[in-house]
FIKE-197596 format. One record per residue: residue number from 1; residue in one letter; z, x, y of N, C-alpha, C in turn. Coordinates in nm, 2 decimals. Last residue first. Layout:
<NUM; 'A'; <Z; X; Y>; <Z; X; Y>; <Z; X; Y>>
...
***
This chain:
<207; 'X'; <10.59; 6.50; 10.81>; <10.69; 6.46; 10.90>; <10.62; 6.49; 11.02>>
<206; 'X'; <10.40; 6.51; 10.63>; <10.43; 6.33; 10.65>; <10.54; 6.38; 10.75>>
<205; 'X'; <10.34; 6.81; 10.65>; <10.21; 6.72; 10.68>; <10.25; 6.59; 10.71>>
<204; 'X'; <10.52; 6.90; 10.51>; <10.47; 6.92; 10.58>; <10.42; 6.85; 10.76>>
<203; 'X'; <10.61; 6.90; 10.18>; <10.61; 6.78; 10.30>; <10.54; 6.74; 10.43>>
<202; 'X'; <10.56; 7.17; 10.22>; <10.45; 7.05; 10.08>; <10.50; 6.91; 10.11>>
<201; 'X'; <10.75; 7.27; 10.27>; <10.58; 7.33; 10.33>; <10.53; 7.18; 10.26>>
<200; 'X'; <11.05; 7.11; 10.37>; <10.99; 7.18; 10.27>; <10.83; 7.17; 10.33>>
<199; 'X'; <11.29; 7.11; 10.61>; <11.15; 7.05; 10.54>; <11.06; 7.16; 10.48>>
<198; 'X'; <11.51; 7.13; 10.76>; <11.53; 7.05; 10.62>; <11.38; 7.02; 10.57>>
<197; 'X'; <11.52; 7.28; 11.00>; <11.48; 7.14; 11.01>; <11.48; 7.08; 10.84>>
<196; 'X'; <11.54; 7.50; 10.90>; <11.65; 7.49; 10.94>; <11.63; 7.30; 11.01>>
<195; 'X'; <11.32; 7.53; 10.72>; <11.42; 7.58; 10.69>; <11.51; 7.49; 10.76>>
<194; 'X'; <11.16; 7.50; 10.90>; <11.11; 7.42; 10.79>; <11.19; 7.43; 10.81>>
<193; 'X'; <11.20; 7.78; 11.10>; <11.17; 7.61; 11.17>; <11.18; 7.57; 11.04>>
<192; 'X'; <11.11; 7.97; 10.91>; <11.23; 7.97; 10.99>; <11.25; 7.82; 11.04>>
<191; 'X'; <10.86; 7.93; 10.84>; <10.97; 7.97; 10.77>; <11.12; 7.87; 10.81>>
<190; 'X'; <10.79; 8.05; 11.12>; <10.73; 7.88; 11.08>; <10.81; 7.87; 10.90>>
<189; 'X'; <10.84; 8.29; 11.11>; <10.92; 8.18; 11.21>; <10.85; 8.10; 11.15>>
<188; 'X'; <10.70; 8.36; 10.88>; <10.83; 8.38; 10.90>; <10.95; 8.34; 10.99>>
<187; 'X'; <10.46; 8.39; 10.95>; <10.48; 8.30; 10.82>; <10.61; 8.29; 10.89>>
<186; 'X'; <10.45; 8.58; 11.22>; <10.42; 8.42; 11.18>; <10.51; 8.35; 11.12>>
<185; 'X'; <10.50; 8.81; 11.06>; <10.62; 8.71; 11.14>; <10.57; 8.65; 11.18>>
<184; 'X'; <10.26; 8.83; 10.93>; <10.39; 8.82; 10.86>; <10.50; 8.75; 10.92>>
<183; 'X'; <10.10; 8.78; 11.12>; <10.05; 8.72; 11.05>; <10.19; 8.73; 10.97>>
<182; 'X'; <10.13; 9.08; 11.22>; <10.17; 8.94; 11.30>; <10.14; 8.84; 11.27>>
<181; 'X'; <10.30; 9.30; 11.00>; <10.15; 9.19; 11.07>; <10.22; 9.05; 11.14>>
<180; 'X'; <10.56; 9.40; 10.90>; <10.56; 9.34; 11.02>; <10.42; 9.27; 11.09>>
<179; 'X'; <10.41; 9.41; 10.57>; <10.42; 9.45; 10.69>; <10.47; 9.38; 10.75>>
<178; 'X'; <10.35; 9.22; 10.39>; <10.52; 9.31; 10.31>; <10.47; 9.45; 10.44>>
<177; 'X'; <10.02; 9.16; 10.45>; <10.13; 9.12; 10.42>; <10.24; 9.26; 10.38>>
<176; 'X'; <9.80; 9.22; 10.74>; <9.81; 9.26; 10.58>; <9.98; 9.24; 10.61>>
<175; 'X'; <9.71; 9.08; 10.93>; <9.73; 9.00; 10.86>; <9.82; 9.05; 10.73>>
<174; 'X'; <9.73; 9.29; 11.18>; <9.73; 9.16; 11.25>; <9.72; 9.10; 11.11>>
<173; 'X'; <9.78; 9.55; 11.14>; <9.91; 9.48; 11.19>; <9.85; 9.35; 11.25>>
<172; 'X'; <9.57; 9.65; 11.11>; <9.63; 9.66; 10.95>; <9.75; 9.53; 11.00>>
<171; 'X'; <9.47; 9.82; 11.28>; <9.44; 9.71; 11.28>; <9.48; 9.59; 11.19>>
<170; 'X'; <9.51; 9.96; 11.46>; <9.59; 9.99; 11.38>; <9.58; 9.83; 11.30>>
<169; 'X'; <9.47; 9.96; 11.78>; <9.42; 10.03; 11.70>; <9.42; 10.03; 11.58>>
<168; 'X'; <9.66; 9.89; 11.98>; <9.65; 10.05; 11.96>; <9.51; 10.07; 11.85>>
<167; 'X'; <9.63; 9.65; 11.98>; <9.59; 9.69; 12.06>; <9.57; 9.84; 12.04>>
<166; 'X'; <9.80; 9.61; 11.72>; <9.64; 9.61; 11.67>; <9.65; 9.64; 11.90>>
<165; 'X'; <10.05; 9.74; 11.84>; <9.99; 9.77; 11.75>; <9.84; 9.79; 11.72>>
<164; 'X'; <10.08; 9.47; 12.04>; <10.08; 9.62; 12.06>; <10.06; 9.76; 11.99>>
<163; 'X'; <10.13; 9.28; 11.83>; <10.03; 9.25; 11.89>; <10.00; 9.44; 11.95>>
<162; 'X'; <10.37; 9.39; 11.69>; <10.23; 9.41; 11.61>; <10.12; 9.39; 11.73>>
<161; 'X'; <10.50; 9.34; 11.95>; <10.48; 9.50; 11.90>; <10.41; 9.45; 11.81>>
<160; 'X'; <10.52; 9.11; 11.93>; <10.48; 9.17; 12.09>; <10.43; 9.28; 12.01>>
<159; 'X'; <10.61; 9.02; 11.72>; <10.54; 8.99; 11.78>; <10.49; 9.04; 11.84>>
<158; 'X'; <10.91; 9.09; 11.81>; <10.86; 9.17; 11.67>; <10.72; 9.13; 11.70>>
<157; 'X'; <10.97; 8.97; 12.09>; <10.99; 9.08; 12.02>; <10.90; 9.17; 11.94>>
<156; 'X'; <11.01; 8.69; 11.95>; <10.93; 8.77; 12.07>; <10.85; 8.90; 12.07>>
<155; 'X'; <11.20; 8.67; 11.78>; <11.08; 8.72; 11.68>; <10.99; 8.74; 11.86>>
<154; 'X'; <11.47; 8.73; 11.85>; <11.42; 8.85; 11.78>; <11.27; 8.84; 11.76>>
<153; 'X'; <11.56; 8.51; 11.91>; <11.52; 8.59; 11.98>; <11.44; 8.71; 12.01>>
<152; 'X'; <11.71; 8.33; 11.72>; <11.55; 8.32; 11.74>; <11.49; 8.42; 11.92>>
<151; 'X'; <11.97; 8.36; 11.71>; <11.85; 8.42; 11.60>; <11.73; 8.42; 11.66>>
<150; 'X'; <12.07; 8.23; 11.92>; <11.99; 8.34; 11.96>; <11.93; 8.37; 11.80>>
<149; 'X'; <12.00; 7.95; 12.02>; <12.00; 7.97; 11.93>; <11.97; 8.15; 11.87>>
<148; 'X'; <11.85; 7.81; 12.23>; <11.96; 7.71; 12.17>; <12.01; 7.80; 12.10>>
<147; 'X'; <11.69; 8.03; 12.39>; <11.85; 7.98; 12.47>; <11.87; 7.90; 12.37>>
<146; 'X'; <11.51; 8.05; 12.20>; <11.64; 8.16; 12.21>; <11.70; 8.10; 12.27>>
<145; 'X'; <11.36; 7.83; 12.18>; <11.45; 7.81; 12.06>; <11.55; 7.95; 12.07>>
<144; 'X'; <11.27; 7.89; 12.48>; <11.34; 7.80; 12.44>; <11.41; 7.79; 12.32>>
<143; 'X'; <11.16; 8.13; 12.40>; <11.25; 8.12; 12.48>; <11.31; 8.03; 12.49>>
<142; 'X'; <10.90; 8.02; 12.25>; <11.06; 8.12; 12.15>; <11.15; 8.12; 12.27>>
<141; 'X'; <10.77; 7.90; 12.36>; <10.86; 7.86; 12.25>; <10.96; 7.93; 12.21>>
<140; 'X'; <10.66; 8.10; 12.53>; <10.74; 8.00; 12.59>; <10.86; 7.90; 12.51>>
<139; 'X'; <10.50; 8.25; 12.33>; <10.61; 8.30; 12.43>; <10.73; 8.18; 12.49>>
<138; 'X'; <10.30; 8.06; 12.25>; <10.45; 8.08; 12.18>; <10.52; 8.17; 12.24>>
<137; 'X'; <10.08; 8.16; 12.43>; <10.14; 7.98; 12.39>; <10.30; 7.98; 12.38>>
<136; 'X'; <10.02; 8.45; 12.39>; <10.06; 8.36; 12.54>; <10.16; 8.23; 12.54>>
<135; 'X'; <9.94; 8.39; 12.16>; <10.06; 8.49; 12.14>; <10.13; 8.41; 12.32>>
<134; 'X'; <9.67; 8.23; 12.16>; <9.77; 8.24; 12.10>; <9.96; 8.29; 12.13>>
<133; 'X'; <9.56; 8.45; 12.33>; <9.58; 8.35; 12.40>; <9.67; 8.24; 12.32>>
<132; 'X'; <9.58; 8.68; 12.12>; <9.62; 8.72; 12.25>; <9.66; 8.59; 12.31>>
<131; 'X'; <9.40; 8.63; 11.97>; <9.53; 8.63; 11.92>; <9.57; 8.57; 12.05>>
<130; 'X'; <9.11; 8.61; 12.12>; <9.20; 8.44; 12.04>; <9.36; 8.50; 12.02>>
<129; 'X'; <9.10; 8.86; 12.14>; <9.17; 8.78; 12.31>; <9.17; 8.63; 12.23>>
<128; 'X'; <9.07; 8.95; 11.82>; <9.21; 8.96; 11.93>; <9.24; 8.86; 12.06>>
<127; 'X'; <8.81; 8.80; 11.85>; <8.94; 8.79; 11.77>; <9.08; 8.80; 11.81>>
<126; 'X'; <8.64; 9.02; 12.05>; <8.68; 8.86; 12.03>; <8.75; 8.77; 12.02>>
<125; 'X'; <8.75; 9.26; 11.90>; <8.80; 9.20; 12.04>; <8.82; 9.11; 12.09>>
<124; 'X'; <8.50; 9.19; 11.69>; <8.70; 9.22; 11.66>; <8.74; 9.19; 11.76>>
<123; 'X'; <8.28; 9.20; 11.77>; <8.37; 9.03; 11.75>; <8.50; 9.08; 11.76>>
<122; 'X'; <8.31; 9.49; 11.90>; <8.32; 9.35; 12.02>; <8.33; 9.19; 11.92>>
<121; 'X'; <8.31; 9.61; 11.70>; <8.40; 9.59; 11.80>; <8.40; 9.51; 11.86>>
<120; 'X'; <8.19; 9.63; 11.39>; <8.16; 9.55; 11.54>; <8.31; 9.55; 11.60>>
<119; 'X'; <8.30; 9.71; 11.13>; <8.23; 9.81; 11.24>; <8.20; 9.75; 11.36>>
<118; 'X'; <8.49; 9.53; 10.97>; <8.51; 9.60; 11.10>; <8.51; 9.64; 11.23>>
<117; 'X'; <8.43; 9.40; 10.80>; <8.47; 9.55; 10.82>; <8.47; 9.58; 10.89>>
<116; 'X'; <8.47; 9.13; 10.64>; <8.50; 9.18; 10.76>; <8.53; 9.30; 10.75>>
<115; 'X'; <8.38; 8.97; 10.38>; <8.51; 9.06; 10.46>; <8.46; 9.13; 10.57>>
<114; 'X'; <8.18; 8.70; 10.42>; <8.20; 8.86; 10.39>; <8.31; 8.92; 10.40>>
<113; 'X'; <8.11; 8.47; 10.56>; <8.08; 8.45; 10.45>; <8.17; 8.59; 10.36>>
<112; 'X'; <8.09; 8.55; 10.86>; <7.97; 8.55; 10.81>; <7.97; 8.52; 10.64>>
<111; 'X'; <8.42; 8.75; 10.79>; <8.32; 8.74; 10.89>; <8.18; 8.68; 10.83>>
<110; 'X'; <8.73; 8.72; 10.74>; <8.59; 8.69; 10.66>; <8.51; 8.66; 10.79>>
<109; 'X'; <8.93; 8.83; 10.88>; <8.95; 8.91; 10.74>; <8.84; 8.91; 10.70>>
<108; 'X'; <8.93; 8.67; 11.12>; <8.93; 8.85; 11.14>; <8.95; 8.88; 11.00>>
<107; 'X'; <8.92; 8.45; 11.07>; <8.81; 8.48; 11.10>; <8.81; 8.67; 11.15>>
<106; 'X'; <9.13; 8.41; 10.95>; <9.06; 8.41; 10.88>; <8.95; 8.48; 10.90>>
<105; 'X'; <9.33; 8.45; 11.19>; <9.37; 8.49; 11.07>; <9.23; 8.54; 11.01>>
<104; 'X'; <9.19; 8.19; 11.34>; <9.23; 8.38; 11.38>; <9.23; 8.44; 11.24>>
<103; 'X'; <9.38; 8.01; 11.13>; <9.16; 7.98; 11.19>; <9.11; 8.12; 11.24>>
<102; 'X'; <9.65; 8.06; 11.19>; <9.50; 8.01; 11.08>; <9.41; 8.06; 11.08>>
<101; 'X'; <9.58; 7.99; 11.51>; <9.66; 8.12; 11.45>; <9.60; 8.13; 11.24>>
<100; 'X'; <9.54; 7.71; 11.42>; <9.46; 7.78; 11.53>; <9.48; 7.94; 11.50>>
<99; 'X'; <9.78; 7.58; 11.32>; <9.59; 7.57; 11.29>; <9.57; 7.72; 11.38>>
<98; 'X'; <9.93; 7.67; 11.48>; <9.93; 7.69; 11.39>; <9.81; 7.71; 11.34>>
<97; 'X'; <9.98; 7.54; 11.76>; <9.93; 7.66; 11.76>; <9.89; 7.69; 11.68>>
<96; 'X'; <10.10; 7.27; 11.71>; <10.00; 7.31; 11.78>; <9.89; 7.38; 11.78>>
<95; 'X'; <10.39; 7.36; 11.56>; <10.23; 7.31; 11.51>; <10.14; 7.30; 11.51>>
<94; 'X'; <10.49; 7.41; 11.81>; <10.44; 7.56; 11.73>; <10.31; 7.46; 11.63>>
<93; 'X'; <10.58; 7.18; 11.89>; <10.44; 7.31; 11.98>; <10.43; 7.35; 11.90>>
<92; 'X'; <10.76; 7.12; 11.67>; <10.64; 7.04; 11.71>; <10.51; 7.11; 11.82>>
<91; 'X'; <10.94; 7.32; 11.74>; <10.83; 7.30; 11.60>; <10.74; 7.20; 11.65>>
<90; 'X'; <11.09; 7.18; 11.98>; <11.01; 7.39; 11.94>; <10.90; 7.35; 11.81>>
<89; 'X'; <11.19; 7.05; 11.86>; <11.06; 6.98; 11.97>; <11.03; 7.11; 11.99>>
<88; 'X'; <11.34; 7.12; 11.68>; <11.28; 6.98; 11.69>; <11.16; 7.00; 11.73>>
<87; 'X'; <11.55; 7.24; 11.89>; <11.39; 7.28; 11.74>; <11.38; 7.29; 11.72>>
<86; 'X'; <11.65; 7.01; 11.97>; <11.57; 7.17; 12.05>; <11.46; 7.27; 11.95>>
<85; 'X'; <11.80; 6.93; 11.78>; <11.67; 6.87; 11.87>; <11.57; 6.96; 11.95>>
<84; 'X'; <11.96; 7.13; 11.70>; <11.87; 7.05; 11.62>; <11.80; 7.02; 11.70>>
<83; 'X'; <12.16; 7.20; 11.87>; <12.04; 7.27; 11.85>; <11.92; 7.21; 11.76>>
<82; 'X'; <12.43; 7.22; 11.83>; <12.35; 7.10; 11.92>; <12.23; 7.15; 11.93>>
<81; 'X'; <12.56; 7.40; 11.72>; <12.54; 7.48; 11.82>; <12.49; 7.37; 11.89>>
<80; 'X'; <12.62; 7.32; 11.48>; <12.74; 7.33; 11.56>; <12.67; 7.37; 11.66>>
<79; 'X'; <12.32; 7.23; 11.39>; <12.37; 7.12; 11.43>; <12.51; 7.15; 11.49>>
<78; 'X'; <12.22; 7.48; 11.34>; <12.21; 7.43; 11.36>; <12.29; 7.31; 11.46>>
<77; 'X'; <12.46; 7.55; 11.10>; <12.45; 7.68; 11.21>; <12.32; 7.62; 11.31>>
<76; 'X'; <12.37; 7.36; 10.91>; <12.50; 7.34; 10.98>; <12.49; 7.43; 11.11>>
<75; 'X'; <12.11; 7.40; 10.81>; <12.13; 7.28; 10.94>; <12.31; 7.29; 10.98>>
<74; 'X'; <12.18; 7.67; 10.72>; <12.08; 7.65; 10.83>; <12.10; 7.54; 10.89>>
<73; 'X'; <12.34; 7.60; 10.54>; <12.37; 7.66; 10.65>; <12.30; 7.69; 10.71>>
<72; 'X'; <12.18; 7.49; 10.38>; <12.31; 7.43; 10.40>; <12.38; 7.47; 10.49>>
<71; 'X'; <12.05; 7.69; 10.27>; <11.98; 7.57; 10.33>; <12.03; 7.49; 10.42>>
<70; 'X'; <12.12; 7.88; 10.12>; <12.14; 7.93; 10.31>; <12.03; 7.80; 10.34>>
<69; 'X'; <12.24; 7.75; 9.91>; <12.35; 7.77; 9.99>; <12.28; 7.83; 10.13>>
<68; 'X'; <12.01; 7.71; 9.80>; <12.08; 7.57; 9.86>; <12.19; 7.61; 9.93>>
<67; 'X'; <12.00; 7.96; 9.75>; <11.89; 7.94; 9.83>; <11.94; 7.72; 9.88>>
<66; 'X'; <12.17; 8.04; 9.63>; <12.16; 8.09; 9.66>; <12.07; 8.02; 9.77>>
<65; 'X'; <12.14; 7.90; 9.34>; <12.24; 7.84; 9.41>; <12.25; 7.90; 9.55>>
<64; 'X'; <11.92; 8.02; 9.29>; <11.90; 7.89; 9.35>; <11.97; 7.83; 9.39>>
<63; 'X'; <12.01; 8.41; 9.46>; <11.97; 8.29; 9.33>; <11.91; 8.12; 9.40>>
<62; 'X'; <11.71; 8.52; 9.69>; <11.79; 8.48; 9.68>; <11.81; 8.38; 9.53>>
<61; 'X'; <11.69; 8.94; 9.64>; <11.68; 8.77; 9.67>; <11.70; 8.67; 9.61>>
<60; 'X'; <11.59; 9.20; 9.68>; <11.68; 9.18; 9.67>; <11.64; 9.03; 9.72>>
<59; 'X'; <11.35; 9.43; 9.51>; <11.46; 9.36; 9.63>; <11.55; 9.30; 9.61>>
<58; 'X'; <11.09; 9.59; 9.44>; <11.23; 9.58; 9.37>; <11.25; 9.53; 9.52>>
<57; 'X'; <10.75; 9.63; 9.28>; <10.79; 9.52; 9.40>; <10.99; 9.53; 9.40>>
<56; 'X'; <10.83; 9.80; 9.05>; <10.74; 9.74; 9.16>; <10.75; 9.73; 9.27>>
<55; 'X'; <11.14; 9.71; 8.92>; <11.03; 9.75; 8.94>; <10.95; 9.82; 9.03>>
<54; 'X'; <11.44; 9.49; 8.99>; <11.37; 9.59; 9.01>; <11.22; 9.59; 8.97>>
<53; 'X'; <11.60; 9.27; 9.22>; <11.48; 9.29; 9.14>; <11.46; 9.43; 9.13>>
<52; 'X'; <11.94; 9.17; 9.26>; <11.86; 9.24; 9.25>; <11.73; 9.26; 9.19>>
<51; 'X'; <12.05; 8.84; 9.40>; <12.03; 8.90; 9.26>; <11.96; 9.04; 9.30>>
<50; 'X'; <12.27; 8.58; 9.53>; <12.17; 8.71; 9.52>; <12.16; 8.79; 9.42>>
<49; 'X'; <12.49; 8.45; 9.49>; <12.40; 8.39; 9.51>; <12.27; 8.47; 9.57>>
<48; 'X'; <12.76; 8.56; 9.32>; <12.56; 8.49; 9.26>; <12.51; 8.37; 9.36>>
<47; 'X'; <12.94; 8.64; 9.46>; <12.93; 8.55; 9.52>; <12.82; 8.46; 9.35>>
<46; 'X'; <12.88; 8.86; 9.46>; <12.96; 8.87; 9.36>; <12.98; 8.71; 9.36>>
<45; 'X'; <12.64; 8.91; 9.65>; <12.59; 8.94; 9.46>; <12.75; 8.91; 9.41>>
<44; 'X'; <12.78; 8.88; 9.84>; <12.70; 8.78; 9.81>; <12.65; 8.77; 9.62>>
<43; 'X'; <12.87; 9.10; 9.91>; <12.99; 8.99; 9.85>; <12.94; 8.92; 9.80>>
<42; 'X'; <12.60; 9.32; 9.91>; <12.71; 9.32; 9.77>; <12.86; 9.20; 9.78>>
<41; 'X'; <12.50; 9.19; 10.14>; <12.45; 9.18; 10.01>; <12.55; 9.20; 9.89>>
<40; 'X'; <12.71; 9.29; 10.36>; <12.71; 9.16; 10.33>; <12.65; 9.10; 10.12>>
<39; 'X'; <12.66; 9.52; 10.32>; <12.82; 9.53; 10.29>; <12.82; 9.36; 10.24>>
<38; 'X'; <12.39; 9.56; 10.39>; <12.44; 9.59; 10.28>; <12.57; 9.54; 10.23>>
<37; 'X'; <12.45; 9.46; 10.69>; <12.36; 9.35; 10.53>; <12.37; 9.38; 10.42>>
<36; 'X'; <12.56; 9.66; 10.83>; <12.64; 9.48; 10.75>; <12.53; 9.45; 10.67>>
<35; 'X'; <12.37; 9.84; 10.78>; <12.49; 9.85; 10.69>; <12.61; 9.75; 10.65>>
<34; 'X'; <12.19; 9.80; 10.93>; <12.15; 9.77; 10.83>; <12.25; 9.78; 10.73>>
<33; 'X'; <12.22; 9.51; 11.18>; <12.21; 9.69; 11.08>; <12.24; 9.65; 10.92>>
<32; 'X'; <12.00; 9.26; 11.21>; <12.13; 9.26; 11.23>; <12.09; 9.43; 11.18>>
<31; 'X'; <11.81; 9.07; 11.28>; <11.88; 9.10; 11.42>; <11.98; 9.22; 11.37>>
<30; 'X'; <11.68; 8.96; 11.12>; <11.76; 8.91; 11.22>; <11.83; 8.91; 11.28>>
<29; 'X'; <11.49; 9.13; 11.02>; <11.41; 8.97; 11.02>; <11.50; 8.94; 11.10>>
<28; 'X'; <11.60; 9.41; 10.98>; <11.51; 9.38; 11.07>; <11.43; 9.23; 11.18>>
<27; 'X'; <11.72; 9.33; 10.78>; <11.85; 9.36; 10.91>; <11.69; 9.37; 11.03>>
<26; 'X'; <11.52; 9.28; 10.56>; <11.66; 9.20; 10.60>; <11.65; 9.21; 10.71>>
<25; 'X'; <11.47; 9.56; 10.59>; <11.37; 9.46; 10.61>; <11.46; 9.32; 10.67>>
<24; 'X'; <11.67; 9.72; 10.51>; <11.60; 9.77; 10.62>; <11.51; 9.60; 10.69>>
<23; 'X'; <11.74; 9.56; 10.22>; <11.80; 9.56; 10.34>; <11.78; 9.61; 10.46>>
<22; 'X'; <11.46; 9.49; 10.10>; <11.54; 9.54; 10.04>; <11.60; 9.56; 10.23>>
<21; 'X'; <11.32; 9.10; 9.99>; <11.33; 9.27; 10.01>; <11.47; 9.40; 10.01>>
<20; 'X'; <11.19; 8.83; 9.90>; <11.25; 8.96; 9.86>; <11.22; 9.07; 9.96>>
<19; 'X'; <11.18; 8.63; 10.16>; <11.14; 8.60; 10.00>; <11.18; 8.68; 9.90>>
<18; 'X'; <11.20; 8.60; 10.41>; <11.10; 8.73; 10.35>; <11.09; 8.69; 10.18>>
<17; 'X'; <11.39; 8.34; 10.47>; <11.22; 8.45; 10.49>; <11.12; 8.54; 10.45>>
<16; 'X'; <11.57; 8.44; 10.28>; <11.48; 8.32; 10.29>; <11.36; 8.34; 10.31>>
<15; 'X'; <11.66; 8.70; 10.39>; <11.64; 8.66; 10.20>; <11.56; 8.60; 10.19>>
<14; 'X'; <11.74; 8.58; 10.63>; <11.70; 8.66; 10.63>; <11.61; 8.70; 10.44>>
<13; 'X'; <12.01; 8.42; 10.49>; <11.84; 8.34; 10.61>; <11.77; 8.42; 10.60>>
<12; 'X'; <12.15; 8.56; 10.41>; <12.10; 8.47; 10.35>; <11.93; 8.44; 10.41>>
<11; 'X'; <12.20; 8.72; 10.69>; <12.14; 8.81; 10.55>; <12.13; 8.69; 10.44>>
<10; 'X'; <12.35; 8.47; 10.83>; <12.20; 8.55; 10.90>; <12.09; 8.66; 10.72>>
<9; 'X'; <12.54; 8.41; 10.66>; <12.42; 8.30; 10.66>; <12.28; 8.38; 10.70>>
<8; 'X'; <12.70; 8.59; 10.76>; <12.70; 8.54; 10.65>; <12.55; 8.48; 10.59>>
<7; 'X'; <12.73; 8.63; 11.05>; <12.65; 8.73; 10.96>; <12.63; 8.66; 10.84>>
<6; 'X'; <12.65; 8.29; 11.27>; <12.76; 8.36; 11.15>; <12.65; 8.44; 11.05>>
<5; 'X'; <12.47; 8.32; 11.56>; <12.49; 8.25; 11.43>; <12.57; 8.41; 11.36>>
<4; 'X'; <12.52; 8.22; 11.89>; <12.52; 8.35; 11.75>; <12.54; 8.32; 11.63>>
<3; 'X'; <12.39; 8.03; 12.10>; <12.49; 8.04; 12.01>; <12.47; 8.15; 11.89>>
<2; 'X'; <12.31; 8.09; 12.45>; <12.29; 8.00; 12.26>; <12.35; 8.11; 12.23>>
<1; 'X'; <12.45; 7.93; 12.72>; <12.43; 8.01; 12.63>; <12.40; 8.02; 12.54>>
***
């Protein structure tokens, strides 16, 4: 049986994955209800582990101390569940799909060196079919991760929902940032694996 993570850690973790965000986005990323996230943010603010940014893109973010604490707790979360080895194995399988995913995102956005205007339905459908193949490949990886740590069970339904919206004609759900597009969720999954294993993106090629 997979192990649930501590709520305090999950809120810090959600902010790490999002970079910054308001409670509903953090809650959706880690499978908590919004009221619980708000309650925890107040406590984390008092501990100087989070801050709230004002302005056009307002939202909560980790402080430097919060980032250190999130990284520490991510390692503890996996180790106490005995899941570190499973996460590492899943990460190595994930990397085999990451480059194809990035390539298909590029081909969705750019065609023949110019922005794709999505006027050619046949071209777009071919790109979408490649995405479906990648999705079929990541589903068993997510199942194994979910068996190791409960928090990984939230990725498959989120990715499936983005894919369903694409199939329904909502083309922004392929790569648009700041919404739960397929690429946004994939990026968060990648970051989740990296932080759980203590790997920096800049060092990824050497691991």
